[in-house]
C-alpha positions in Angstrom: 0.0 0.0 0.0 1.4 3.4 -1.0 0.0 6.7 0.4 1.0 10.4 0.3 1.9 12.2 3.5 2.3 15.9 4.1 5.7 17.4 4.7 6.6 17.0 8.4 7.5 19.4 11.2 10.1 17.3 12.9 9.5 16.2 16.5 11.8 13.4 17.4 10.9 10.9 20.0 14.1 10.5 22.0 12.8 8.5 25.0 14.4 7.7 28.3 13.9 4.0 27.9 13.2 3.4 24.2 12.5 -0.1 22.8 15.1 0.5 20.0 17.0 -2.5 18.8 19.0 -0.6 16.2 19.4 2.6 14.3 20.9 2.5 10.9 21.7 5.2 8.3 23.2 4.5 4.9 24.4 6.5 1.9 24.8 4.8 -1.4 26.3 5.8 -4.7 26.6 4.4 -8.3 29.5 2.3 -9.4 32.6 4.4 -9.7 35.4 4.0 -12.2 37.9 4.4 -9.3 37.4 3.5 -5.7 40.1 1.9 -3.6 38.3 0.3 -0.6 41.7 -0.7 1.0 42.8 2.9 0.8 39.6 4.1 2.4 39.9 1.5 5.2 43.5 2.6 5.9 42.4 6.2 6.1 39.6 5.3 8.5 42.1 3.6 10.8 44.3 6.7 10.7 41.6 9.2 11.4 38.9 7.3 13.3 40.8 4.4 14.8 40.4 5.7 18.4 36.6 5.7 17.9 36.5 2.4 16.1 39.5 0.3 17.4 38.2 -3.0 15.9 37.7 -4.0 12.3 36.4 -6.9 10.4 36.1 -7.7 6.7 32.7 -9.0 5.7 30.6 -9.7 2.6 27.8 -7.3 1.7 24.4 -9.0 2.0 21.3 -7.7 0.1 18.1 -8.8 1.8 15.0 -9.5 -0.4 11.7 -10.0 1.5 9.0 -11.9 -0.3 5.3 -11.5 0.2 5.1 -14.3 2.8 7.6 -12.4 5.0 10.5 -14.7 4.2 13.9 -13.1 3.7 16.4 -14.2 1.1 20.0 -13.1 1.0 22.1 -12.1 -2.0 25.8 -11.7 -1.4 27.7 -9.0 -3.2 31.1 -7.3 -2.6 33.5 -6.8 0.2 32.8 -4.7 3.2 35.2 -3.2 5.8 33.4 -2.8 9.1 34.8 -0.9 12.0 33.5 -1.3 15.6 33.6 0.9 18.8 35.3 -0.6 21.9 32.0 -1.8 23.3 30.8 -2.9 19.8 27.6 -0.9 20.1 28.6 1.3 17.1 29.8 0.2 13.7 30.9 2.0 10.6 30.8 0.0 7.4 32.2 0.9 4.0 31.8 -0.9 0.7 32.4 -0.1 -3.0 29.0 1.6 -3.2 28.1 2.7 0.3 28.9 3.9 3.8 26.6 3.0 6.7 26.5 3.7 10.5 24.7 1.4 12.9 24.1 1.7 16.6 22.5 -0.3 19.3 23.2 2.5 21.8 21.5 5.4 20.0 20.5 8.3 22.3 20.8 11.5 20.2 20.1 12.2 16.6 22.7 15.0 16.2 25.5 12.8 17.6 24.5 10.0 15.2 24.5 12.2 12.1 27.9 13.7 13.1 29.4 10.3 13.4 28.1 9.3 10.0 29.4 12.5 8.4 32.8 12.0 10.0 33.0 8.7 8.2 31.8 10.2 4.9 34.4 12.9 5.2 37.1 10.2 5.2 35.6 8.5 2.1 35.4 11.7 0.1 39.0 12.4 0.9 39.9 9.2 -0.9 37.4 9.2 -3.8 35.4 11.7 -5.8 31.7 10.9 -5.7 29.8 13.2 -8.0 26.3 12.2 -6.7 24.6 9.7 -4.4 21.8 7.3 -5.4 20.1 6.6 -2.1 20.1 8.0 1.5 18.2 6.2 4.2 17.6 6.5 7.9 16.1 3.5 9.7 14.8 2.9 13.2 14.1 -0.7 14.3 12.0 -1.1 17.5 11.7 -4.4 19.2 9.3 -5.3 22.1 10.1 -8.5 24.1 8.8 -10.0 27.3 5.4 -11.5 27.9 4.1 -8.4 29.9 5.0 -5.9 27.2 3.8 -8.1 24.4 0.4 -8.4 26.1 0.1 -4.6 26.2 0.8 -3.9 22.5 -2.8 -3.0 22.0 -2.5 -0.4 24.7 0.8 1.0 23.5 0.3 1.1 19.7 -2.5 2.0 17.3 -4.3 -0.8 15.5 -2.9 0.2 12.1 0.6 -1.2 12.9 -0.5 -4.3 14.9 -1.8 -6.3 12.0 -2.8 -9.8 12.9 -2.0 -9.3 16.5 -5.5 -7.9 17.1 -7.3 -10.4 14.8 -6.3 -13.8 16.2 -9.1 -16.4 16.0 -10.6 -17.6 19.3 -8.6 -20.3 21.1 -5.6 -19.7 18.8 -2.1 -18.5 19.4 -0.5 -16.1 17.0 2.7 -17.6 15.6 3.7 -15.0 13.0 2.2 -11.8 11.6 3.7 -9.2 9.3 2.3 -5.9 8.0 4.0 -3.6 5.5 3.1 -0.1 4.2 4.9 2.4 2.0 4.2 6.1 2.3 5.3 8.8 -0.1 6.3 12.3 1.1 7.2 14.5 -1.9 10.2 12.7 -3.3 10.9 10.6 -0.2 9.4 7.3 1.0 8.7 5.7 4.3 8.6 1.9 4.5 6.8 0.7 7.7 7.0 -2.9 8.7 5.6 -4.5 11.8 5.9 -8.2 12.7 5.0 -10.5 15.5 7.7 -13.2 15.6 8.4 -16.4 17.4 11.6 -17.1 19.3 14.6 -17.0 17.0 12.7 -15.5 14.1 13.6 -12.2 12.2 12.4 -10.2 9.3 16.0 -9.1 8.7 19.0 -11.4 8.9 21.3 -8.4 9.7 19.4 -7.9 13.0 20.6 -10.1 15.9 18.0 -12.7 16.9 16.4 -13.0 20.3 15.4 -16.4 21.7 12.0 -15.3 22.8 8.8 -14.1 21.1 9.1 -10.5 19.9 7.3 -7.7 18.0 9.1 -5.5 15.6 8.2 -2.0 14.3 10.7 -1.0 11.6 10.6 2.5 10.1 12.8 3.1 7.1 12.8 6.6 5.6 14.7 7.0 2.3 15.3 9.1 -0.8 16.4 7.7 -4.1 17.5 9.3 -7.4 20.3 11.7 -8.4 21.1 13.1 -5.0 23.5 16.0 -4.2 26.7 14.7 -2.5 27.8 17.9 -0.8 28.2 17.5 3.0 25.7 20.2 4.0 23.0 18.8 1.7 23.5 15.3 3.0 23.2 16.6 6.6 19.9 18.3 5.8 18.6 15.2 4.1 19.5 13.0 7.0 17.7 15.4 9.4 14.6 15.4 7.2 14.5 11.6 6.8 14.9 11.1 10.5 12.1 13.6 11.0 9.8 11.6 8.7 10.3 8.4 10.6 10.1 10.0 14.0 6.9 11.9 13.2 5.3 8.7 12.0 6.4 6.9 15.1 4.7 9.6 17.3 1.5 9.0 15.3 1.3 5.3 16.0 2.0 5.2 19.8 -0.3 6.1 22.6 0.0 8.0 25.8 0.4 4.7 27.7 3.4 4.0 25.5 5.1 7.1 26.9 4.2 6.1 30.4 6.0 2.8 29.9 9.1 3.9 27.9 9.6 7.5 28.8 9.7 7.3 32.6 
């Protein structure tokens, strides 16, 4: 389902005790005639090594989700991934992208500054005339029998899907709802899922060995995008605002009583 949304006035929900499992932002660009990933990795070690003292080489995984909610992986090129000392932050660079991921997100401005610091290093090593995609993604995960039983009190029905429509005398095993909203030239992909123990809608998200409910908000812009630093910063702020404003629209006052106290 695709719907139009009005342009937002940003009001970010930065809670005291948020159910955030991960925050991820990514900047992608088309294939370049010249891009030395090893040189970029060496420069990150030189300039950001104290922030990210650990590194690991990985393979880029593209996740394709089918209509039944199953996820398929397609492996692509090399990735150099750098981790903070507590491994709650990671900066990843591939031939076509840079991404920042955190399981300890507390502040939007700090998050954007960290991503732009990494982008500065990349653009010192390579000329990137334009970007092809910028995305900002919040993944919320609710676990625990008590909180799962209160989903209907904490979230509006539109994002709960089959959670509210289980047949009598039946236990919900799996439910997934997906909507795409358009806001001018940007999009917001909203997915919610009730999952069993050890299940996930995204293989890049660590599993939990208990039932869970996911609310995933992915705001993104695609096309021929300006690659100047200031424009990218504005775009990241705008995309974060789109996702945050939608989040505020799908939670209730009781949600804030539970997660902002």
